[in-house]
C-alpha positions in Angstrom: 11.4 28.3 -11.6 12.2 25.6 -14.2 14.9 26.5 -16.8 12.7 26.4 -19.9 14.0 26.6 -23.4 12.4 27.8 -26.7 12.8 25.4 -29.6 12.7 26.5 -33.2 13.0 24.9 -36.6 15.9 27.1 -37.7 13.7 28.9 -40.2 12.0 32.2 -39.6 8.9 33.8 -41.1 8.6 37.6 -41.2 5.2 39.3 -41.4 4.2 42.7 -42.9 4.0 44.3 -39.5 7.5 43.3 -38.7 6.8 40.4 -36.4 9.1 37.4 -36.8 8.1 33.9 -35.7 9.4 30.4 -36.2 8.3 28.9 -39.5 5.1 26.7 -39.2 6.0 24.4 -42.1 5.6 20.7 -41.1 3.8 21.6 -37.8 0.3 20.4 -36.9 -2.3 23.1 -37.8 -5.2 22.6 -35.4 -6.8 25.9 -36.5 -7.7 24.3 -39.8 -10.0 21.8 -38.0 -12.5 24.5 -37.4 -14.0 25.6 -40.8 -14.8 29.3 -41.0 -18.5 30.2 -41.1 -19.6 27.1 -39.2 -21.3 27.9 -35.9 -19.6 26.6 -32.7 -22.3 24.0 -31.9 -22.2 22.6 -35.5 -18.4 22.3 -35.6 -17.4 18.6 -36.0 -14.9 18.9 -33.1 -17.7 20.3 -30.9 -20.0 17.5 -31.9 -17.3 15.0 -31.1 -16.6 16.5 -27.7 -20.4 16.4 -27.1 -20.4 12.7 -27.9 -17.5 12.1 -25.4 -19.5 14.0 -22.8 -22.6 11.8 -23.4 -20.4 8.7 -23.2 -18.8 9.9 -20.0 -22.2 10.4 -18.4 -23.4 7.0 -19.5 -20.4 4.8 -19.0 -18.0 6.9 -16.9 -15.2 9.3 -18.0 -12.4 7.6 -19.9 -14.1 4.2 -19.7 -13.2 3.6 -23.3 -9.5 3.9 -22.5 -9.7 0.5 -20.8 -10.3 -1.1 -24.2 -7.3 -3.5 -24.8 -8.5 -6.8 -26.2 -9.1 -8.2 -29.7 -12.8 -8.5 -28.7 -13.0 -4.8 -27.8 -11.2 -3.9 -31.0 -13.7 -5.9 -33.1 -16.5 -4.1 -31.3 -15.1 -0.7 -32.2 -14.5 -1.8 -35.8 -18.0 -3.0 -36.3 -19.4 0.2 -34.8 -17.1 2.3 -37.0 -18.3 0.6 -40.2 -22.0 1.0 -39.2 -21.6 4.7 -38.5 -19.6 5.2 -41.8 -22.4 3.8 -43.9 -25.1 5.6 -42.0 -23.1 8.8 -42.4 -22.6 8.3 -46.1 -26.2 7.5 -46.6 -27.3 10.5 -44.6 -29.3 8.4 -42.2 -31.1 10.7 -39.7 -32.1 8.6 -36.8 -31.2 10.9 -33.9 -27.5 9.8 -33.7 -24.6 12.0 -34.8 -23.0 9.5 -37.1 -20.3 11.8 -38.3 -19.0 12.3 -34.8 -19.4 8.6 -34.1 -17.2 7.8 -37.1 -14.4 10.0 -35.6 -15.0 8.6 -32.1 -14.7 5.0 -33.2 -11.6 5.8 -35.3 -9.9 7.2 -32.2 -11.1 4.2 -30.1 -9.7 1.7 -32.7 -6.4 3.5 -32.8 -6.2 3.6 -29.0 -7.2 -0.1 -28.6 -4.5 -1.2 -31.1 -2.0 0.8 -29.1 -3.2 -0.8 -25.8 -3.0 -4.3 -27.3 0.6 -3.8 -28.5 1.5 -2.5 -25.1 0.1 -5.6 -23.4 2.0 -7.8 -25.8 5.3 -6.1 -25.0 4.7 -6.5 -21.3 3.6 -10.1 -21.3 6.3 -12.8 -20.8 7.1 -14.6 -24.0 6.4 -18.3 -24.0 7.8 -21.2 -25.9 5.7 -24.4 -26.2 7.6 -27.6 -25.2 8.0 -30.4 -27.7 5.5 -33.1 -26.9 8.3 -35.6 -26.3 10.0 -33.5 -23.7 9.2 -32.7 -20.1 9.9 -29.3 -18.7 12.9 -30.6 -16.8 14.4 -32.3 -19.9 14.0 -29.2 -22.0 15.6 -27.1 -19.3 18.5 -29.5 -18.9 19.1 -29.5 -22.7 19.1 -25.8 -22.8 21.6 -25.4 -19.9 23.9 -28.3 -21.2 24.1 -26.5 -24.6 25.0 -23.3 -22.9 27.6 -24.9 -20.6 29.3 -26.4 -23.6 29.2 -23.1 -25.4 27.3 -24.9 -28.1 26.3 -23.0 -31.2 23.6 -25.7 -31.9 20.2 -24.2 -31.1 17.6 -26.4 -29.7 13.9 -25.6 -29.9 14.1 -23.6 -26.7 17.6 -22.1 -27.1 17.4 -18.3 -27.4 20.1 -16.3 -29.2 21.4 -15.2 -25.8 20.6 -17.6 -23.0 21.3 -15.0 -20.4 18.1 -13.3 -21.5 15.9 -16.3 -20.7 15.1 -18.4 -17.6 12.5 -21.0 -16.6 10.2 -19.7 -14.0 9.1 -22.7 -11.9 6.2 -20.7 -10.4 4.5 -20.2 -13.8 6.2 -23.1 -15.7 7.0 -20.7 -18.5 10.2 -19.5 -20.2 10.5 -15.8 -19.5 12.8 -13.0 -20.7 14.8 -11.5 -17.9 17.8 -9.3 -17.2 21.3 -10.7 -17.6 22.3 -10.1 -14.1 19.0 -11.3 -12.6 19.5 -14.6 -14.5 23.1 -15.1 -13.2 22.0 -14.2 -9.7 19.2 -16.9 -9.7 21.2 -19.9 -8.5 18.1 -22.1 -8.8 17.9 -21.6 -12.5 21.3 -22.6 -13.9 23.8 -25.4 -13.3 26.9 -24.6 -11.3 29.7 -23.4 -13.6 27.3 -22.9 -16.5 27.3 -19.1 -16.3 30.4 -17.3 -17.7 29.0 -13.8 -17.0 31.7 -11.3 -16.2 29.2 -8.4 -15.5 
């Protein structure tokens, strides 16, 4: 059995019946999302879940989680605004605009997260000056490093060990320090002073 632990905030609340529990201050209170006196089927969370169910039936479960482009983001933003105005103007056309506002807000937030994740994973690229070929720019970079030069060229990164030219993609890419040093085809002999 896993060796579980019980975390606490360091502050206790004691109730009239003698029960003592960890203080709830600063913790999410999901119970407040369900207004008292509102029937289950009319609760906004229930209506949102129903919208997800209809979407899963129509497009496939979690299809919306694939959204990861600026084009998809713009689509969700447009839909969000349409449903906001229809909700505020109490438009009754058969759609649940209140639930759709929440759905699209979640979709926008998720898409933004997915776009950021893709940007972090994608190799960073540096455009070459029009007057330089790839080989010339590469040689300039490595000559500067070999001479321990502090003069940065347009392609010289703060730490040259962190960048290498990938001949397969013809792009400068961020790489591990040891991977750079081990790649004999990507630096001049004697240029690397790595001691790691």
